[in-house]
N, C-alpha and C positions, 0 to 999 in steps of 0.2 A: 504493500500500500504506500509506504513512505520509506525513503532512504535518506540517510544523512551521510554526506561525504566531506571529510576534512581535507584541507590542503594548507600548504605554507610552512610545514615543518622543515627542519634541516639542522645543519651544524652552524653554530655561531660562537664567536669568542665572548668571553665574559665582558659585560658592559655593553654588548651589542643589543640589537633589536630584531624581532621577528613579528610578522602579522599572520595569524592563523585565520582561515575562513572555513565555514561549515555551511553548506548549501543543502536544503531539503528539497527533494524532488518526489514527484508522484502526482496524484490527482485526487480531487474531491476531499480535500482536507483543509483544516485551518490549524494554525500553530499558536499556542499560548506562550508560556515561558520557554526560554532556551538557556543553555549554559555550557560551561566547560569544566571538566574534571581532569585530573591527571593522576598517574600512578607511576612511581619510580620502582626499579627493581628492589625487592625486599621491603617495600613500604606499602601501606594501605592507600587506597584511593582517596584523593583529597579534593575538596571543593576549591575551584579556582574563582569562578564568577558565574552569576546568573543574571538574566535580564528578562523582565516581563514584556508582554506585548505592548504595554504603554511606557516602556523604558525605565522602569524601576529596577535598580541595580543592587546587587549584593556581592561583595568580594570576600574571598578567604583572607585570613589575617596575614599569611605569608606573602601575598602578592599585592596587598593594598598599597597604593601609592606608586606602583611600578607598572601594573597592567591596567588596561582599559578595555571593557567589553562594549560592543555596540551591535546594532542590528539594522537590517534593511528589510522591512516587512514586505515591500513590493517584490523583492528577490528571494524571500524566504531564506535569508542568509544571516548568520551571526558571525561576528568577528572578534578576535582577541588580539589587541595590540600589546606586545610584550616589550618593555624597555628595561634597561639596566639589568640585563639577564645575568644570573649567577649560575655556577655549576650545579647547585642544588635544585635549580629549575629543570634539570634534565629529567625527562619523563616522557611517557606516551600521553598525549593530550587527546581526550575524547569529547566529542560534542554530544549533547543531549537535548531533547525537545519534547515538550508535551503537545500531543497531536490529538485533534478531534476530527473524526470523519464527518463530512457534510451530511451524510445520511442519518447519523445518530449523534448529534452534537452534545447530548448528555453524557456520552461515553468519552473517556480520555485515556490515551495510551502514552506510555513513555517509550521513546526511541533513542537508540544510541548509535553513533557512528563507529567505525572500526578503529579510529585513532590515527594520529600522526605523530611521528617521533620528533622530539626536540632535544638536541644535544648541545650543551653549553660547555665549551672547553675553557681551561684556565691558561 
């Protein structure tokens, strides 16, 4: 029904920047909140940022002040601008979205992308 595809990951030096994108594709759906989570090897999944359909934002403590989340509702896309990157930011970053089918808007599903690797070198 809906797919989320992340892009923009890669290798960057400490102090550098990257911008991640996540585009939702499919048909007959609407999207509520969207967000980014990350998971590093040997660590639990961690909240990065979320953004509602009306642009209310919440950041995880570890990225507040360095990362910025935004969205383009017309493109069904959420972005994550990452600045002042640190080696500890190295992780697989996954996009998530709350999706409602047009046929049954009372029902809501959670969707996840496959993730994009971000590696920050020292």
